C-alpha positions in Angstrom: -4.4 -2.2 -13.5 -6.2 -3.3 -10.3 -5.2 -1.8 -7.0 -6.3 -2.7 -3.5 -6.3 0.1 -0.9 -6.5 -1.0 2.8 -7.1 1.8 5.4 -9.5 1.9 8.3 -10.4 5.6 7.5 -13.0 5.8 4.7 -11.9 9.3 3.8 -8.3 8.2 3.3 -9.3 5.2 1.2 -11.6 7.3 -1.0 -8.9 10.0 -1.4 -6.2 7.5 -2.3 -8.6 5.8 -4.9 -9.5 9.2 -6.3 -5.8 10.1 -6.8 -5.1 6.7 -8.3 -8.0 6.9 -10.7 -6.6 10.1 -12.2 -4.2 7.7 -14.1 -5.8 6.3 -17.3 -4.4 2.8 -16.7 -6.1 2.3 -13.4 -9.1 -0.1 -14.0 -10.4 -0.4 -10.5 -9.6 0.5 -6.9 -10.8 -2.1 -4.4 -11.1 -1.1 -0.8 -10.6 -2.9 2.6 -11.2 -1.4 6.0 -9.3 -3.9 8.2 -6.5 -6.4 8.0 -8.6 -9.5 7.5 -10.6 -7.9 4.8 -7.4 -6.9 3.0 -6.1 -10.4 3.1 -9.4 -11.8 1.8 -9.7 -9.2 -1.0 -6.0 -9.7 -2.0 -6.6 -13.4 -2.3 -9.8 -13.0 -4.2 -8.9 -10.1 -6.5 -5.1 -10.7 -7.0 -4.5 -7.0 -7.5 -1.5 -5.5 -9.4 -0.6 -3.3 -6.5 -1.5 -3.3 -2.8 -1.5 -0.1 -0.6 -1.6 -0.9 3.1 -2.0 1.4 6.1 0.1 0.4 9.0 -2.6 1.0 11.6 -5.4 -1.4 10.5 -7.8 -2.9 13.0 -7.3 -6.5 13.8 -4.1 -7.3 11.9 -1.8 -4.4 11.4 -0.5 -3.5 7.9 2.8 -5.3 8.6 1.1 -8.5 9.6 -1.2 -8.3 6.5 1.8 -7.7 4.3 3.6 -10.8 5.7 0.5 -13.0 5.1 -0.1 -11.6 1.6 3.5 -12.3 0.7 2.9 -16.0 1.2 0.3 -16.3 -1.6 1.1 -13.2 -3.8 4.9 -12.9 -3.5 5.4 -10.8 -6.6 2.7 -8.2 -6.1 4.3 -4.8 -5.1 3.1 -3.2 -1.9 3.2 0.4 -0.6 2.9 1.1 3.1 1.0 4.2 4.3 1.4 5.7 7.7 1.2 8.9 9.7 4.5 7.9 11.2 7.7 7.9 9.2 10.1 7.0 12.0 13.1 4.9 11.0 11.6 1.9 12.8 8.4 2.1 10.7 10.4 2.4 7.5 12.7 -0.5 8.5 9.7 -2.7 9.2 8.2 -1.8 5.9 11.3 -3.0 4.2 11.4 -6.2 6.3 7.9 -7.2 5.3 8.8 -6.9 1.7 7.1 -3.6 0.8 8.6 -1.8 -2.2 7.7 1.6 -0.8 6.4 3.9 1.9 4.3 7.0 1.7 3.6 9.3 4.6 -0.1 10.1 4.8 0.9 13.8 5.1 2.5 13.5 1.6 -0.1 11.4 -0.2 -1.4 14.1 -2.5 2.2 15.1 -3.4 4.0 11.7 -3.9 1.5 8.9 -4.3 1.4 8.7 -8.1 5.2 9.0 -8.1 5.5 6.1 -5.6 3.0 4.0 -7.6 4.9 4.5 -10.8 8.2 3.7 -9.2 7.1 0.4 -7.6 5.3 -0.7 -10.7 8.5 -0.2 -12.6 10.3 -2.5 -10.1 12.0 0.3 -8.2 11.6 1.2 -4.5 10.2 4.4 -3.1 11.2 5.3 0.5 11.5 8.9 1.9 15.2 8.4 2.7 18.3 8.1 0.5 18.9 4.4 1.4 16.5 2.9 -1.2 
């Protein structure tokens, strides 16, 4: 399984990849540091899962998700953010993300979120999934 992680903070990207690579079925974890890089890598690599930070330089994670949906409509996406306000969660759903993980909960729920979305389920921190 190939995963693309887009976050402007290298420490977060490396941490997410480290958590993901603890699963035996993760082949590779590609990284992008800004919105345009995420779009280009998604187009080139055609990953099995895309994890996007909301606050990317250039194009934000929501704009990136909308663009990726045009050429990879079936690839599941998880949105990451420091903010879990209802407006952020609502926008994540509107752009077609299958899940949302708060950065403060990454170490606790990331693998659960990945498993859920890869099984065709959604993963949002509220009961309206």
